[in-house]
C-alpha positions in Angstrom: -10.5 -10.4 -45.0 -11.9 -10.2 -41.4 -9.2 -7.7 -41.0 -10.3 -6.1 -44.3 -14.1 -6.0 -43.2 -13.1 -4.8 -39.6 -10.7 -1.8 -41.5 -13.9 -0.8 -43.5 -16.1 -1.1 -40.5 -14.2 1.3 -38.3 -13.8 3.9 -41.6 -17.6 3.6 -41.9 -17.8 5.0 -38.3 -15.4 7.5 -38.6 -17.2 8.9 -41.5 -20.4 8.8 -39.9 -19.3 10.1 -36.6 -17.4 13.4 -38.9 -20.8 13.5 -40.7 -22.7 14.6 -37.2 -23.3 18.2 -36.3 -20.3 19.9 -34.1 -21.5 19.6 -30.4 -22.9 22.5 -28.5 -19.9 23.8 -25.9 -20.1 22.1 -22.5 -21.7 24.8 -20.7 -21.0 25.5 -16.9 -23.8 25.8 -14.1 -26.2 28.6 -14.7 -24.9 31.7 -14.1 -23.1 34.9 -15.3 -19.7 34.7 -16.7 -16.7 36.3 -17.7 -13.7 36.2 -19.9 -11.1 37.7 -21.9 -9.2 37.2 -25.3 -6.6 39.0 -26.9 -8.3 41.1 -29.7 -6.3 43.3 -32.9 -4.9 46.3 -30.2 -6.7 45.2 -27.1 -7.9 43.0 -24.3 -11.2 42.2 -25.1 -13.8 40.9 -22.0 -17.1 39.7 -22.5 -19.8 38.5 -19.9 -21.9 35.5 -20.9 -25.1 34.5 -19.2 -25.9 30.7 -19.3 -29.8 30.3 -18.6 -31.5 26.6 -18.3 -28.7 25.4 -19.6 -28.1 27.3 -22.9 -26.1 30.7 -23.6 -28.6 33.4 -23.0 -26.3 36.5 -23.6 -23.2 37.5 -24.5 -22.3 41.1 -23.9 -19.2 42.7 -24.7 -17.3 44.8 -21.3 -14.5 46.1 -22.4 -12.4 46.8 -25.3 -10.5 49.1 -27.3 -10.2 48.1 -31.0 -10.2 50.3 -33.7 -13.5 52.1 -34.1 -15.6 51.2 -37.4 -13.0 48.2 -38.5 -13.7 46.4 -35.4 -17.6 47.1 -35.2 -19.0 44.4 -37.6 -17.3 41.9 -35.1 -18.9 43.1 -32.2 -22.2 44.0 -33.7 -22.2 40.4 -35.3 -21.0 37.8 -33.1 -22.5 37.6 -30.1 -25.7 36.8 -31.9 -24.2 34.3 -33.7 -22.5 32.8 -30.7 -25.9 32.9 -29.4 -27.8 31.2 -32.2 -25.1 28.6 -32.5 -24.8 28.0 -29.3 -21.5 27.7 -29.5 -18.1 29.8 -29.8 -16.9 27.9 -32.9 -18.3 30.2 -35.1 -17.0 32.1 -38.3 -14.8 35.0 -37.8 -16.2 38.3 -39.4 -13.9 38.3 -42.2 -13.3 42.2 -42.2 -12.0 41.9 -38.7 -10.7 38.6 -38.0 -8.3 39.4 -35.1 -11.0 40.8 -33.3 -13.4 38.3 -33.9 -10.7 35.8 -32.7 -10.3 37.7 -29.4 -14.2 38.0 -29.1 -14.3 34.2 -29.5 -11.5 33.5 -27.2 -12.8 36.2 -24.2 -16.1 33.7 -24.7 -14.6 30.4 -24.6 -12.7 31.7 -21.6 -16.1 32.5 -19.7 -17.6 29.4 -20.7 -14.5 27.7 -19.0 -16.4 28.7 -16.0 -13.4 29.9 -14.3 -14.8 33.5 -13.3 -18.4 33.6 -12.5 -19.9 36.7 -11.4 -21.0 36.9 -7.6 -25.3 37.6 -7.8 -26.3 41.2 -8.5 -27.5 43.3 -6.3 -30.2 45.2 -6.7 -29.6 48.6 -8.4 -32.3 51.3 -7.9 -31.5 54.3 -10.1 -31.5 58.0 -9.4 -31.3 58.7 -12.8 -31.5 56.8 -16.5 -29.1 57.8 -19.5 -30.4 56.8 -22.9 -27.1 56.9 -25.0 -23.3 56.7 -24.4 -21.7 58.8 -26.7 -19.8 61.6 -25.0 -23.3 63.4 -23.7 -24.4 60.4 -22.1 -20.9 59.5 -20.6 -20.8 63.4 -19.3 -24.3 63.0 -17.4 -23.1 59.8 -16.1 -19.9 61.2 -14.8 -21.5 64.1 -13.2 -24.2 62.5 -11.6 -21.8 59.7 -10.1 -19.7 62.4 -8.6 -23.0 64.0 -7.3 -24.2 60.9 -5.4 -26.3 59.6 -7.9 -27.1 56.3 -8.7 -27.3 56.1 -13.0 -28.1 53.8 -15.3 -26.4 54.4 -18.9 -28.5 52.2 -21.8 -26.4 51.8 -25.0 -28.2 50.2 -27.8 -24.2 49.4 -29.5 -21.5 47.2 -28.4 -19.6 50.0 -26.6 -19.9 53.9 -25.1 -18.2 56.6 -27.2 -20.7 57.2 -30.2 -19.4 59.8 -32.5 -16.4 60.6 -29.9 -14.7 57.5 -31.8 -14.5 59.1 -34.6 -14.2 63.1 -33.9 -11.9 65.7 -33.5 -11.2 67.7 -30.3 -13.0 71.1 -30.5 -14.5 72.5 -27.6 -15.8 75.9 -27.0 -16.8 78.5 -24.9 -16.8 82.1 -23.4 -14.9 83.0 -20.0 -13.0 79.5 -19.3 -9.4 78.9 -17.6 -7.6 78.4 -20.7 -8.8 81.8 -22.3 -7.5 83.4 -19.0 -4.1 81.4 -19.8 -3.9 82.8 -22.7 -4.9 86.6 -22.1 -8.4 86.3 -23.9 -11.0 88.3 -22.2 -14.7 87.0 -22.9 -17.9 86.8 -21.7 -21.0 84.5 -21.9 -22.7 87.5 -23.0 -20.0 88.5 -26.3 -20.3 84.6 -26.9 -24.3 85.1 -27.5 -24.4 88.3 -29.1 -21.7 86.7 -31.4 -23.4 83.4 -31.7 -26.5 86.0 -33.0 -24.5 88.2 -35.5 -23.1 85.4 -37.3 -26.2 83.0 -37.2 -29.2 85.0 -37.1 -31.6 85.3 -34.3 -34.7 84.3 -36.6 -32.4 80.7 -37.4 -32.1 79.4 -34.1 -33.4 79.4 -30.3 -32.3 82.4 -28.5 -33.1 81.4 -24.9 -31.6 77.8 -25.2 -28.6 79.5 -26.9 -28.3 82.1 -23.9 -28.4 79.3 -21.6 -26.0 78.2 -23.9 -23.2 80.6 -23.6 -24.1 81.4 -19.9 -22.8 77.8 -18.8 -20.5 77.4 -21.4 -17.0 78.1 -19.2 -18.3 76.2 -16.0 -18.4 73.0 -18.6 -15.3 73.6 -20.3 -13.6 73.9 -16.8 -15.1 70.7 -15.6 -13.4 69.0 -18.7 -10.1 70.7 -18.3 -9.8 70.4 -14.2 -12.3 67.8 -13.2 -12.1 65.1 -16.2 -8.2 65.9 -16.8 -9.2 65.9 -21.0 -6.1 66.6 -22.6 -5.8 70.3 -24.6 -2.4 69.6 -25.7 -0.8 72.9 -25.9 -3.5 74.7 -24.3 -3.8 77.0 -27.1 -6.7 79.1 -28.9 -8.2 79.6 -32.2 -11.1 81.7 -33.9 -12.7 78.0 -35.2 -13.3 75.8 -37.8 -16.1 77.0 -40.2 -17.8 79.9 -38.8 -14.5 82.3 -37.3 -15.1 84.2 -34.0 -12.4 87.2 -33.8 -12.7 86.3 -30.3 -10.8 83.0 -29.0 -12.9 80.8 -27.4 -12.3 77.1 -29.1 -9.3 75.2 -27.9 -8.5 71.6 -28.8 -7.8 68.5 -27.1 -4.2 66.8 -28.6 -4.0 70.1 -30.0 -5.7 68.0 -33.1 -9.3 69.3 -34.9 -9.3 66.5 -37.0 -10.4 62.5 -36.8 -8.7 60.9 -33.7 -8.1 64.6 -31.5 -11.6 63.5 -29.5 -9.3 60.9 -28.1 -8.3 63.8 -25.8 -11.6 63.7 -24.1 -12.4 59.8 -24.8 -9.6 58.2 -22.4 -9.8 60.4 -19.1 -13.5 60.2 -19.2 -13.3 56.4 -20.0 -11.3 55.7 -16.7 -13.8 58.2 -15.0 -16.6 55.8 -16.3 -14.6 52.9 -15.0 -14.1 54.1 -11.8 -18.0 54.7 -11.6 -18.4 50.9 -12.7 -16.6 50.0 -10.1 -17.5 51.7 -7.5 -21.3 50.5 -8.0 -22.6 53.8 -8.7 -22.6 53.5 -12.3 -24.7 50.3 -14.2 -24.2 50.1 -17.8 -26.4 48.2 -20.4 -24.7 47.3 -24.0 -26.5 46.1 -26.8 -29.9 47.7 -25.4 -31.7 49.4 -27.4 -34.9 51.7 -26.1 -37.8 52.1 -28.0 -40.1 53.8 -26.4 -40.0 57.1 -23.8 -43.2 56.5 -21.4 -45.1 59.5 -19.8 -47.6 60.7 -17.6 -49.2 63.6 -16.8 -46.7 65.7 -18.3 -43.7 63.4 -16.8 -41.5 60.9 -17.7 -42.0 58.0 -16.2 -40.4 55.1 -17.7 -37.7 53.9 -21.2 -39.1 50.8 -22.6 -36.0 48.7 -24.2 -37.6 45.0 -25.5 -40.1 43.9 -22.9 -38.3 45.5 -20.0 -38.9 49.3 -18.7 -37.0 51.0 -16.6 -37.5 54.1 -14.4 -36.1 56.6 -12.3 -36.8 60.4 -11.0 -35.0 61.5 -14.0 -33.9 60.8 -17.4 -31.6 61.8 -20.4 -31.9 61.6 -23.9 -28.4 61.4 -25.2 -28.8 59.6 -28.1 -26.5 61.2 -30.9 -27.5 62.7 -34.5 -29.2 61.5 -37.5 -26.8 61.3 -40.1 -27.6 57.8 -40.4 -31.3 58.2 -41.3 -31.8 58.5 -44.8 -35.6 59.8 -43.9 -34.4 62.2 -41.7 -31.6 63.5 -43.5 -34.3 64.0 -46.6 -35.8 67.0 -44.5 -33.0 69.2 -46.0 -34.5 69.1 -49.2 -32.9 65.8 -50.8 -35.0 63.2 -52.5 -31.7 60.5 -51.9 -28.6 60.9 -50.1 -25.5 58.8 -48.9 -23.6 59.1 -45.3 -20.7 59.0 -43.7 -21.8 58.7 -40.5 -21.3 55.9 -38.1 -24.8 53.5 -37.7 -25.3 54.7 -34.4 -26.4 57.9 -35.3 -29.8 56.7 -36.7 -32.0 59.6 -35.1 -34.1 56.9 -32.8 -34.1 59.6 -30.1 -35.7 62.3 -32.3 -38.2 59.8 -33.6 -38.1 58.4 -29.8 -39.0 62.3 -29.0 -41.5 63.1 -31.8 -44.1 60.4 -30.3 -44.2 61.9 -27.2 -44.6 65.2 -29.1 -41.5 66.8 -29.1 -41.0 68.9 -32.2 -38.4 69.0 -34.6 -36.7 72.0 -35.1 -33.8 73.1 -38.2 -34.3 70.3 -40.1 -34.2 71.9 -43.4 -30.7 73.5 -42.7 -28.1 71.7 -44.9 -24.7 73.4 -43.7 -23.2 70.2 -42.7 -24.0 68.4 -46.1 -22.2 68.4 -49.4 -22.6 67.1 -52.9 -20.5 64.8 -54.8 -21.2 61.2 -52.5 -21.4 58.1 -54.4 -23.5 55.5 -54.2 -20.9 52.3 -54.1 -22.3 50.3 -50.9 -26.2 51.8 -50.9 -26.4 54.2 -48.2 -22.7 53.6 -46.3 -20.3 56.0 -48.7 -17.3 55.2 -49.3 -16.2 57.2 -52.0 -16.7 60.7 -53.0 -15.9 62.8 -55.9 -13.7 65.8 -55.8 -16.2 68.6 -56.4 -13.8 70.9 -57.4 -11.7 68.9 -59.8 -11.3 71.1 -63.0 -13.3 71.0 -66.1 -16.0 68.4 -65.5 -19.6 69.1 -66.0 -22.9 68.3 -64.2 -25.6 67.4 -65.9 -29.3 66.0 -64.1 -30.7 62.4 -65.3 -32.5 63.6 -68.4 -28.8 65.3 -69.1 -29.3 68.4 -69.2 -27.0 71.0 -67.0 -28.8 72.8 -64.4 -26.0 75.1 -62.6 -22.6 76.5 -62.5 -20.6 73.5 -61.9 -17.7 75.5 -60.4 -20.2 76.8 -57.4 -20.0 73.3 -55.8 -23.7 74.7 -54.4 -25.6 71.8 -52.4 -28.4 73.6 -54.8 -27.2 71.8 -57.5 -28.3 68.6 -56.5 -31.5 70.1 -54.5 -32.4 70.9 -57.9 -31.8 67.8 -59.4 -34.5 65.2 -60.1 -34.0 62.4 -57.1 -31.0 64.7 -56.2 -28.9 62.8 -58.6 -26.1 64.5 -60.9 -24.1 63.0 -63.0 -20.3 64.7 -63.2 -19.2 64.2 -66.9 -16.0 64.5 -67.9 -13.7 63.4 -71.7 -10.2 63.0 -72.8 -9.7 66.4 -72.6 -10.3 66.5 -69.0 -8.5 63.5 -67.8 -6.1 64.7 -65.7 -4.7 61.7 -63.8 -2.1 64.2 -61.7 -5.3 65.6 -60.0 -7.5 64.0 -57.5 -11.0 63.0 -59.2 -12.1 60.3 -56.1 -11.5 60.3 -52.4 -11.8 58.1 -49.6 -15.3 58.8 -48.1 -14.1 60.0 -44.3 -10.8 61.6 -45.2 -9.8 64.4 -47.2 -6.3 63.4 -46.5 -5.6 59.7 -47.5 -5.6 59.7 -51.2 -7.0 56.7 -53.2 -4.0 55.3 -55.2 -3.2 57.2 -58.7 -5.3 60.1 -57.2 -8.5 58.1 -57.8 -8.2 57.3 -61.4 -7.8 53.5 -60.9 -10.4 53.0 -58.6 -12.4 54.9 -61.4 -11.5 52.7 -63.9 -12.5 49.8 -61.2 -16.2 51.3 -60.5 -16.4 51.9 -64.5 -16.1 48.0 -65.1 -18.5 47.1 -62.6 -20.7 49.5 -63.6 -20.8 50.8 -60.5 -21.9 54.8 -60.1 -19.2 55.0 -62.9 -20.2 54.8 -66.6 -17.3 54.9 -69.5 -18.0 55.1 -73.1 -16.1 55.7 -76.1 -18.9 58.4 -77.4 -21.4 60.7 -75.9 -24.6 58.8 -77.7 -23.2 55.5 -76.4 -22.4 57.3 -72.5 -25.9 58.9 -72.7 -27.6 55.4 -73.6 -25.9 53.7 -70.7 -27.1 56.2 -68.2 -30.4 57.2 -70.0 -29.7 60.7 -70.6 -31.7 61.8 -73.7 -30.3 65.3 -73.8 -26.9 64.8 -72.8 -25.3 65.0 -76.5 -27.0 68.0 -77.1 -26.2 69.6 -73.5 -22.4 68.6 -74.7 -22.9 70.3 -78.0 -23.8 73.0 -76.6 -21.4 73.6 -74.0 -18.6 73.0 -76.1 -19.7 75.7 -78.5 -19.6 78.1 -75.4 -16.3 76.9 -74.8 -14.8 77.8 -78.2 -16.8 81.4 -77.8 -15.3 82.2 -74.5 -18.7 82.7 -72.6 -21.0 80.6 -70.6 -24.6 81.5 -72.5 -26.8 79.3 -70.0 -25.3 79.7 -66.6 -22.1 82.3 -66.7 -19.8 80.2 -65.5 -16.3 82.1 -65.9 -14.5 80.9 -69.4 -11.0 80.0 -67.8 -13.0 77.1 -66.1 -14.2 75.6 -69.1 -13.0 73.3 -71.6 -14.7 71.5 -74.6 -15.6 67.6 -74.2 -14.8 66.5 -77.6 -13.1 63.0 -77.3 -13.3 59.9 -75.5 -13.4 57.8 -73.7 -15.7 59.7 -71.7 -16.7 59.3 -67.9 -20.2 59.9 -66.1 -20.5 59.7 -62.3 -23.2 59.5 -60.3 -23.3 61.8 -57.3 -25.7 62.7 -54.7 -25.5 64.5 -51.5 -24.1 63.0 -48.7 -23.8 64.1 -45.0 -20.8 63.6 -42.5 -20.9 62.3 -38.8 -22.5 65.8 -37.8 -26.6 66.5 -37.7 -28.1 70.3 -38.1 -31.4 70.3 -36.7 -32.8 68.8 -33.4 -35.4 68.1 -31.0 -36.5 71.5 -29.0 -35.3 72.1 -25.8 -36.4 74.8 -23.6 -33.5 77.1 -21.9 -33.7 74.4 -18.7 -32.6 71.8 -21.3 -35.8 70.1 -20.8 -37.7 68.3 -23.8 -40.1 70.9 -24.7 -43.5 70.5 -26.7 -45.4 73.0 -29.2 -47.4 74.4 -26.9 -44.4 75.9 -24.8 -44.6 73.5 -21.8 -41.8 70.8 -21.3 -41.6 67.1 -20.4 -40.3 68.4 -16.9 -37.9 65.6 -15.5 -36.8 64.8 -19.1 -33.4 66.1 -20.6 -31.6 66.5 -23.9 -27.8 66.7 -24.2 -25.0 66.8 -27.1 -26.5 66.2 -31.1 -29.8 65.3 -30.5 -30.5 69.1 -29.2 -29.3 70.1 -33.1 -26.6 72.2 -33.6 -28.5 75.0 -35.6 -30.7 75.2 -32.9 -28.0 77.0 -31.2 -26.1 78.3 -33.9 -28.6 79.4 -36.6 -27.6 79.1 -40.4 -24.1 78.4 -39.8 -22.0 76.4 -37.2 -19.0 77.4 -35.5 -15.9 75.0 -34.1 -16.3 73.0 -31.1 -20.1 73.3 -30.8 -20.9 69.6 -31.2 -19.2 68.7 -27.8 -19.7 71.4 -26.1 -23.4 70.8 -26.7 -22.2 66.9 -25.0 -20.6 68.9 -22.0 -22.6 71.6 -21.3 -26.1 69.9 -21.6 -25.3 66.6 -20.3 -23.4 68.3 -16.9 -26.6 70.2 -16.8 -28.8 67.1 -16.8 -26.8 65.6 -14.3 -27.3 68.5 -12.1 -30.9 68.5 -12.6 -31.5 65.2 -12.1 -29.9 65.3 -8.6 -32.3 68.1 -7.3 -35.4 66.0 -8.3 -34.0 63.0 -6.8 -33.5 65.1 -3.6 -29.5 63.8 -3.1 
């Protein structure tokens, strides 16, 4: 009996201990520690700050994980570890290997094996807000010129949209052109910009300065940074074409991934500058305010901390992930395939100190057919050139010739929403119907028809019914039946009496099942309008004056402010290189170095 009582006592004690909350990690003495763990594709290095016996901060120092897929782990786990006061936290299920690498790195840091020496005081000559391509160019050029540079980035890593971008870069009179026997001048470049974009649609002094500074900037990327331009060939460009070949390609790749030809050598230069003490990077640090006095920038504020220097660069990227700014192009709703870092924060900060937003109504980089299956973040998009479909608005009425694919169709629609309607006669599974959001080259299984059925079963942007009447009820479109009956009659007569759509593109929708796919406009990574700058690259105010020591670079300047009503290949990257370099050279003069 005594043995039985003793055994029960031990079991009870074990159960009570098991029910206690897990203890926090045993922490080393207060200080700053680094550790490394293995992620999916790279080693992940972290810096962990221990203060007053608690984990005070977890910072990602270095990693080369897959952009997009790994981002949720970097965005979530540091705070999760701080909240738990332990590295024993749940992984992010969509990024398990990256999560495990972060956790291992933090545990290694907390082992206290690598303690950083006391940080020396760092007094910057030049502060850069934003660590995308523009900010990196400014930082590299600034340190080349002998400046102490502080780079502040809100995300867990630097690189911004360059992590996803293609490899185009344009200019006039640069070395690769000369190697290819192409004669070009900044004046010819500027005249071509005016010809294709329209003098009334752009910032002419800025466009001229852009052309004049372009050759030196491209050559700097080529000869100094060591960008990999592959075969060093040229082409006329995506979108609007130049007759003069003035667009070159990193890795010979204009598509997603080509940007690594710029990114990799730039990261080497960044690492070297950090190592020699000329560059300091603050990650996971969001600047919320530009502070000005008497027409000058006197500081930037992040949290409760104000950072000051003689000169500043605002290089926060675009606004493709900011719905309210996207709406300025005339939409009531939209979705985005852009990175969350393109949140338009710099636009709002600039506006708060008198900055002007120009060309925000230009919509050349938007498209119709985005699907809101995941809220604002677009996962799938409709193939808007799919043959035979019709578009109806929320009442069920057609509003234009569907074959144009014009964005105006969505602008006209209430709520910027159109339903793409097809029936059995137009259900051709050999043709792609739904695409992956970020790629025109990666098809969904069975050309998207399996995904269509899956979404229809969920009632998520896709609605399916055996009859038009039932479909009309599902989408709340009372005119749908009459609209399709009228359209079918026009199909039989061989004439679109409403919008003059070509008869050979029309096919009657008489038999079910019928589908209606809800679509809105969408934006990719590129923005259109931007913050007004003068020809020196300074933030310009409505009265024509400028904030003397505050410069702009990159997408925040607004591609359409250079190119007018169109865009041309290599413009976005050129905005980063030309104007990031320009800001650093101006900062050198301001700092007196």
